[in-house]
Rosetta silent file (secondary structure, phi, psi, omega in degrees, C-alpha in Angstrom):
SEQUENCE: XXXXXXXXXXXXXXXXXXXXXXXXXXXXXXXXXXXXXXXXXXXXXXXXXXXXXXXXXXXXXXXXXXXXXXXXXXXXXXXXXXXXXXXXXXXXXXXXXXXXXXXXXXXXXXXXXXXXXXXXXXXXXXXXXXXXXXXXXXXXXXXXXXXXXXXXXXXXXXXXXXXXXXXXXXXXXXXXXXXXXXXXXXXXXXXXXXXXXXXXXXXXXXXXX
SCORE:     score description
SCORE:     0.000 S_00000001
   1 L     0.000  168.700  178.386    0.000    0.000    0.000 S_00000001
   2 E  -125.035  129.537  175.310    0.987    3.661   -0.225 S_00000001
   3 E  -110.667  115.753 -174.188    0.629    6.204    2.588 S_00000001
   4 L    54.261 -118.976  178.566    0.884    9.758    1.237 S_00000001
   5 L  -106.188   18.834 -176.790    4.060    9.519   -0.882 S_00000001
   6 E  -110.989  120.131  176.680    5.529    6.616    1.120 S_00000001
   7 E   -79.080  132.844 -176.506    5.234    3.063   -0.228 S_00000001
   8 E  -112.448  124.132  176.078    4.578    0.543    2.552 S_00000001
   9 E  -112.515  133.989 -177.806    5.753   -3.078    2.296 S_00000001
  10 E  -124.996   78.642 -173.520    4.580   -5.652    4.859 S_00000001
  11 E   -80.660   -1.950  177.397    6.569   -8.843    4.200 S_00000001
  12 E    87.928 -136.105 -179.666    5.753  -10.519    7.534 S_00000001
  13 E   -89.571  117.939 -172.431    8.400  -12.540    9.399 S_00000001
  14 L  -132.300  132.792  174.203   11.772  -12.009    7.689 S_00000001
  15 L   -54.723  141.216 -174.475   15.293  -13.158    8.605 S_00000001
  16 H   -58.558  -47.394 -176.974   17.371  -10.161    9.711 S_00000001
  17 H   -64.598  -36.011  176.820   20.124  -10.601    7.116 S_00000001
  18 H   -64.232  -43.118  178.776   17.560  -11.018    4.336 S_00000001
  19 H   -65.595  -36.501  179.098   15.804   -7.808    5.401 S_00000001
  20 H   -64.258  -41.057  177.464   19.146   -5.990    5.554 S_00000001
  21 H   -65.301  -39.378  176.111   19.911   -7.025    1.969 S_00000001
  22 H   -62.104  -42.230  176.411   16.444   -5.835    0.910 S_00000001
  23 H   -56.326  -45.927 -177.674   17.138   -2.516    2.609 S_00000001
  24 H   -62.433  -41.251  178.878   20.381   -2.119    0.670 S_00000001
  25 H   -64.261  -45.650  179.487   18.659   -2.815   -2.648 S_00000001
  26 H   -64.091  -39.097  179.520   15.859   -0.372   -1.879 S_00000001
  27 H   -59.298  -47.013  178.461   18.372    2.224   -0.684 S_00000001
  28 H   -59.662  -39.725 -177.784   20.256    2.094   -3.983 S_00000001
  29 H   -70.554  -39.139  178.543   16.975    2.421   -5.888 S_00000001
  30 H   -68.774  -40.031  176.313   15.717    5.394   -3.845 S_00000001
  31 H   -59.375  -42.251 -177.522   19.107    7.113   -4.216 S_00000001
  32 H   -75.775  -13.495 -179.139   18.927    6.543   -7.974 S_00000001
  33 L    82.204   12.750 -179.553   15.354    7.815   -8.131 S_00000001
  34 L   -91.964  -10.452  175.966   14.009    4.571   -9.634 S_00000001
  35 L  -133.931  150.023  176.530   11.870    3.739   -6.575 S_00000001
  36 L   -75.758  167.661  170.009    9.769    5.959   -4.303 S_00000001
  37 L   -50.551  135.315 -171.994   10.403    6.449   -0.601 S_00000001
  38 E  -138.802  146.661  171.779    9.606    3.057    0.953 S_00000001
  39 E  -128.063  135.539  170.599    9.193    1.561    4.410 S_00000001
  40 E   -94.415  126.792  174.155    9.436   -2.088    5.394 S_00000001
  41 E  -117.529  116.783 -169.455    7.181   -3.036    8.325 S_00000001
  42 E  -156.649  177.516  170.030    8.002   -6.528    9.562 S_00000001
  43 E  -118.736  154.795  173.518    8.988   -8.934   12.326 S_00000001
  44 L  -114.839  148.722  160.316   12.267  -10.797   12.724 S_00000001
  45 L   -60.908  158.818 -173.823   13.031  -14.198   14.190 S_00000001
  46 L   -53.872  126.744 -177.258   14.994  -13.686   17.406 S_00000001
  47 E  -157.377  142.999  171.526   18.292  -11.879   16.689 S_00000001
  48 E  -102.541  134.062  177.601   20.769   -9.561   18.428 S_00000001
  49 E  -127.382  142.815 -175.340   22.202   -6.700   16.358 S_00000001
  50 E  -121.573  122.074  174.671   25.032   -4.359   17.317 S_00000001
  51 L   -78.186  179.947 -170.692   25.458   -0.820   16.020 S_00000001
  52 L   -66.331  -20.553 -177.059   28.771    0.942   15.599 S_00000001
  53 L   -95.867    6.693 -178.591   28.947    2.230   19.192 S_00000001
  54 L   -65.455  133.884  177.261   28.533   -1.190   20.846 S_00000001
  55 L  -102.453  154.794 -177.730   31.134   -1.951   23.512 S_00000001
  56 H   -53.539  -38.368 -176.870   32.368   -5.474   24.393 S_00000001
  57 H   -74.145   -9.809  177.546   30.713   -5.389   27.830 S_00000001
  58 H   -79.957  -20.248 -170.749   27.323   -4.622   26.240 S_00000001
  59 L   -77.890  160.661  177.285   27.196   -7.959   24.401 S_00000001
  60 L   -57.028  138.486 -178.553   25.537  -11.190   25.629 S_00000001
  61 L   -87.830   -4.767 -175.895   27.765  -13.004   28.089 S_00000001
  62 L   -99.100   11.175  178.039   26.482  -16.461   27.075 S_00000001
  63 L    82.635    7.410  178.423   28.090  -16.520   23.630 S_00000001
  64 L   -58.213  132.160  179.658   24.859  -15.772   21.747 S_00000001
  65 L   -61.515  145.924  179.673   25.703  -14.724   18.154 S_00000001
  66 E  -129.136  135.259  176.083   25.376  -11.026   17.350 S_00000001
  67 E   -91.932  117.873  177.368   24.990   -9.450   13.885 S_00000001
  68 E   -84.749  129.058 -174.175   27.200   -6.352   13.559 S_00000001
  69 L  -127.303  169.704 -172.261   25.513   -3.686   11.433 S_00000001
  70 L   -97.092   17.518  176.537   26.299   -0.244   10.027 S_00000001
  71 L   -84.387  171.173  171.612   23.606    1.729   11.883 S_00000001
  72 L   -76.592  178.695  177.235   24.182    4.105   14.742 S_00000001
  73 L    84.757 -170.091 -175.849   23.564    3.172   18.347 S_00000001
  74 L  -114.316 -140.359 -173.372   24.555    0.115   20.326 S_00000001
  75 E   -92.274  147.164  174.731   23.177   -3.386   20.765 S_00000001
  76 E  -149.824  173.473  177.062   19.525   -4.400   20.684 S_00000001
  77 E  -116.547  141.403  168.989   17.261   -7.407   20.241 S_00000001
  78 E  -123.875  147.750  178.301   14.655   -8.016   17.561 S_00000001
  79 L  -179.392 -177.855 -178.473   12.155  -10.831   17.578 S_00000001
  80 L   -55.689  141.601 -178.458    8.540  -11.998   17.462 S_00000001
  81 L    88.745   -0.206  178.074    6.043   -9.623   19.008 S_00000001
  82 E  -118.617  128.106  176.480    8.090   -6.564   18.055 S_00000001
  83 E   -89.942  123.804 -179.993    7.196   -4.419   15.040 S_00000001
  84 E  -109.863  134.546  177.939   10.273   -3.209   13.166 S_00000001
  85 E  -120.601  129.140  178.252   10.132   -0.356   10.666 S_00000001
  86 E  -118.918   89.759  176.526   12.836    0.374    8.087 S_00000001
  87 E   -75.764  126.988  173.424   12.115    3.693    6.328 S_00000001
  88 E  -109.516   91.080 -165.322   14.156    4.148    3.143 S_00000001
  89 L  -129.454  133.329  175.864   13.481    7.854    2.718 S_00000001
  90 E   -80.907  121.475 -179.585   15.275   10.639    0.854 S_00000001
  91 L   -83.869  146.797  179.817   15.841   13.562    3.238 S_00000001
  92 L   -73.175  150.113  172.858   15.401   17.117    2.052 S_00000001
  93 L   -81.209  143.699   -7.928   18.394   19.437    1.698 S_00000001
  94 L   -72.799  139.789 -174.251   19.952   20.644    3.866 S_00000001
  95 L   -68.110  128.068 -179.869   20.017   17.215    5.496 S_00000001
  96 L  -126.285   94.399 -175.778   19.155   17.340    9.207 S_00000001
  97 H   -66.012  -39.581 -179.428   19.566   13.886   10.737 S_00000001
  98 H   -61.543  -42.689  179.383   18.597   15.038   14.234 S_00000001
  99 H   -62.620  -37.330  177.226   15.316   16.469   12.940 S_00000001
 100 H   -64.533  -44.903  177.966   14.599   13.145   11.211 S_00000001
 101 H   -59.402  -40.259  178.776   15.242   11.216   14.449 S_00000001
 102 H   -63.613  -36.922  177.700   12.873   13.579   16.257 S_00000001
 103 H   -65.863  -40.346  177.344   10.165   12.851   13.646 S_00000001
 104 H   -63.592  -44.344  177.858   10.632    9.113   14.177 S_00000001
 105 H   -58.602  -42.536 -178.965   10.399    9.610   17.939 S_00000001
 106 H   -64.393  -39.839  175.888    7.188   11.610   17.539 S_00000001
 107 H   -56.282  -47.524 -177.760    5.679    8.844   15.418 S_00000001
 108 H   -65.528  -42.299  178.362    6.465    6.324   18.173 S_00000001
 109 H   -61.187  -42.650 -179.054    5.136    8.587   20.935 S_00000001
 110 H   -68.330  -37.561  178.054    1.898    9.149   18.983 S_00000001
 111 H   -64.331  -47.612  178.691    1.446    5.428   18.306 S_00000001
 112 H   -59.027  -39.152 -179.522    1.870    4.572   21.993 S_00000001
 113 H   -61.643  -35.925  179.420   -0.610    7.295   22.902 S_00000001
 114 H   -63.193  -28.485  178.471   -3.257    5.684   20.695 S_00000001
 115 L   -90.187   -0.329  178.040   -2.971    2.561   22.801 S_00000001
 116 L    90.332   17.110  178.045   -3.224    4.556   26.025 S_00000001
 117 L  -110.418  120.257  179.326    0.460    4.491   26.991 S_00000001
 118 L   -83.764  123.849  178.624    2.074    7.864   27.708 S_00000001
 119 L  -128.199  169.604 -174.008    5.676    8.052   26.523 S_00000001
 120 E  -152.211  170.187  168.915    8.274   10.780   26.258 S_00000001
 121 E   -85.400  150.078  171.833   11.742   11.609   25.057 S_00000001
 122 E  -118.429  124.428 -175.800   14.684   11.262   27.452 S_00000001
 123 L   -55.678  130.326  178.410   17.467   13.766   26.894 S_00000001
 124 L    83.401   -0.970 -178.386   20.544   12.141   25.423 S_00000001
 125 E  -134.796  121.783 -177.753   18.706    8.868   24.702 S_00000001
 126 E   -75.901  168.340  176.887   16.810    8.192   21.491 S_00000001
 127 E   101.842 -171.782  177.570   13.507    6.343   21.279 S_00000001
 128 E  -114.238  135.053 -170.355   10.228    6.477   23.181 S_00000001
 129 E  -128.106  138.715  164.145   10.257    6.025   26.957 S_00000001
 130 E   -86.255  123.711 -174.148    7.788    5.346   29.739 S_00000001
 131 L   -75.211  157.954 -177.914    8.996    7.627   32.505 S_00000001
 132 L   -53.822  138.721  176.803    9.899    6.390   35.984 S_00000001
 133 E  -150.955 -164.559 -176.961    6.952    5.680   38.267 S_00000001
 134 L   -70.755   -6.172  177.952    6.078    3.379   41.153 S_00000001
 135 L   -93.020  -11.030  179.057    6.510    0.399   38.809 S_00000001
 136 E   153.123 -176.751 -179.458   10.161    1.121   38.076 S_00000001
 137 L   -74.477 -179.412  172.663   12.749    3.440   36.477 S_00000001
 138 L   -49.432  137.720 -179.495   12.587    4.959   32.992 S_00000001
 139 E  -139.645  133.125 -175.785   11.946    2.124   30.555 S_00000001
 140 E   -81.885  130.689  178.630   12.293    2.068   26.782 S_00000001
 141 E  -109.229  -19.151  179.367    9.286    0.883   24.812 S_00000001
 142 E  -149.074  135.463 -174.435   10.552    1.742   21.325 S_00000001
 143 E  -113.372  155.688  178.011   14.102    2.020   19.990 S_00000001
 144 E  -131.921  136.173  171.778   15.685    3.928   17.101 S_00000001
 145 E  -151.658  116.096 -172.810   18.894    3.221   15.198 S_00000001
 146 E  -128.597  166.921  170.444   19.471    4.794   11.801 S_00000001
 147 E  -139.936  140.505  174.738   22.038    5.416    9.108 S_00000001
 148 E  -120.855  121.128  178.804   21.949    8.113    6.437 S_00000001
 149 E  -133.374  132.525 -179.335   24.005    7.573    3.286 S_00000001
 150 L    53.740   33.657  174.900   23.831    9.640    0.094 S_00000001
 151 L    80.532    5.887 -176.541   20.939   11.551    1.614 S_00000001
 152 E  -123.715  137.315 -176.049   18.724    8.466    2.103 S_00000001
 153 E   -79.156  154.916  170.593   17.876    6.781    5.419 S_00000001
 154 E  -139.580  169.310 -176.351   18.382    3.143    6.386 S_00000001
 155 E    58.097 -156.617 -176.296   17.515    1.029    9.435 S_00000001
 156 E   165.676 -117.844 -170.943   14.884    2.631   11.647 S_00000001
 157 E  -136.993  161.620  175.138   12.759    1.803   14.676 S_00000001
 158 E  -141.543  131.250 -179.814   11.373   -1.082   16.717 S_00000001
 159 E  -121.112  129.643 -175.038    8.344   -0.944   18.990 S_00000001
 160 E   -82.718  114.287  176.880    7.664   -3.645   21.570 S_00000001
 161 L   -90.972  -84.204  178.058    4.157   -5.041   21.304 S_00000001
 162 L  -127.719   39.952 -178.304    3.877   -8.409   23.040 S_00000001
 163 L   -76.181  164.154  177.881    7.468   -9.644   22.757 S_00000001
 164 L   -79.890  104.447 -174.756    9.303  -11.730   25.370 S_00000001
 165 H   -69.904  -13.683  178.740   11.087   -9.076   27.421 S_00000001
 166 H   -64.611  -19.633  176.387   13.406  -11.650   29.021 S_00000001
 167 H   -60.828  -30.061 -178.697   15.494  -11.422   25.823 S_00000001
 168 H   -77.391   -9.580  178.277   16.643   -7.984   26.999 S_00000001
 169 H   -80.434   -8.761 -172.943   18.051   -9.508   30.208 S_00000001
 170 H   -90.863   -2.789 -179.040   20.798  -11.262   28.239 S_00000001
 171 L  -156.828 -178.261  177.466   22.711   -8.077   27.345 S_00000001
 172 L   -98.697  100.410 -174.061   22.812   -4.357   28.147 S_00000001
 173 H   -57.083  122.376  179.128   20.039   -2.886   25.935 S_00000001
 174 H    56.235   19.736  178.825   21.409    0.037   23.913 S_00000001
 175 H    72.326   14.266 -175.052   24.330    0.146   26.366 S_00000001
 176 L  -104.085  117.435 -173.621   22.099    1.736   29.036 S_00000001
 177 L   -96.594  -13.512 -173.277   22.541    0.251   32.503 S_00000001
 178 L  -111.428   26.124  178.741   20.291    2.489   34.610 S_00000001
 179 L  -146.831  169.486 -177.329   16.973    2.014   32.824 S_00000001
 180 E  -113.386 -174.495  176.857   14.641   -0.795   31.820 S_00000001
 181 E  -128.949  143.333 -179.712   12.779   -2.110   28.788 S_00000001
 182 L  -141.977 -177.501  178.819    9.039   -2.562   28.497 S_00000001
 183 L  -141.411  165.045  175.629    6.289   -3.292   25.982 S_00000001
 184 H   -60.843  -40.651  179.888    2.776   -2.085   25.271 S_00000001
 185 H   -63.013  -42.921 -179.769    1.439   -5.398   26.582 S_00000001
 186 H   -64.695  -39.539 -178.213    3.417   -5.108   29.826 S_00000001
 187 H   -71.626  -34.803 -173.785    2.271   -1.534   30.426 S_00000001
 188 H   -94.542  -17.005 -177.364   -1.393   -2.205   29.640 S_00000001
 189 L    72.303   22.426  175.961   -1.749   -5.678   31.134 S_00000001
 190 L  -150.140  155.232 -177.562   -3.282   -7.010   27.914 S_00000001
 191 L   -67.018  133.987  168.529   -1.868   -8.313   24.637 S_00000001
 192 L  -125.382  106.270 -172.426   -0.974   -5.752   21.952 S_00000001
 193 L   -89.383  169.742  174.165    0.176   -7.726   18.932 S_00000001
 194 H   -60.890  -37.899  177.034    2.094   -6.726   15.823 S_00000001
 195 H   -62.268  -34.020  175.353   -1.191   -7.069   13.896 S_00000001
 196 H   -68.252  -37.926 -175.436   -2.693   -4.520   16.302 S_00000001
 197 H   -72.455  -37.352 -169.903    0.261   -2.194   15.796 S_00000001
 198 H   -53.300  -53.342 -177.363    0.484   -2.263   12.004 S_00000001
 199 H   -65.371  -31.352  179.749   -2.569   -0.127   11.089 S_00000001
 200 H   -70.149  -46.100  177.102   -1.814    2.415   13.819 S_00000001
 201 H   -59.898  -42.897 -178.696    1.815    2.814   12.739 S_00000001
 202 H   -61.052  -37.806  179.108    0.736    3.139    9.109 S_00000001
 203 H   -62.185  -28.776 -175.402   -1.657    5.977    9.961 S_00000001
 204 H   -96.744   -1.134 -175.963    1.228    7.935   11.490 S_00000001
 205 H   -60.219  -32.827  178.310    3.831    7.324    8.750 S_00000001
 206 H   -55.565  -21.406  178.786    3.299   10.717    7.021 S_00000001
 207 H   -63.299  -20.627 -179.301    5.030   12.241   10.091 S_00000001
 208 H   -74.371  -21.169 -169.372    8.313   10.840    8.755 S_00000001
 209 L   -94.814    0.000    0.000    8.208   12.947    5.601 S_00000001
């Protein structure tokens, strides 16, 4: 489908490396002007990925394999129950990467709000956060890690619907030791699936442009 001028692809459950190769192909095509701005909305089988700023002590201590990638940020987990979005979007000149990240954050904040979960930005930390309360410290509900090459974005965001949060106990999520990780299901006490998330995220995609 197409939302505004953004083509939306929903390929379902896709191996991380396969999706990364698809991103690269789409990126080349958007740079060349042969394809429109496109976003992949999908799930991955369980996988750990490490951005360029990942430190050795952030990685899983049990020897779990990690895919090293060319995005910003540190290490994270992707897997079932988490909706991942990869916008392949040409940014306007002059290119402002920070402004683009803020637009992605606003999309995530607005999506969470539709489900009744209040989230916010945390200074110095990207993504959407549930702020500290009597249930615990600041906790990340949606993560962002991007790369911009030749004026076109790659990688993107991940929002936790009803994923198994114990996966985040096996490493230091995004290299942050003094905060937690949560999901829409955990905050609401009811399942919020990827199928629930997809139409809501799609409605908010024009905010990226």
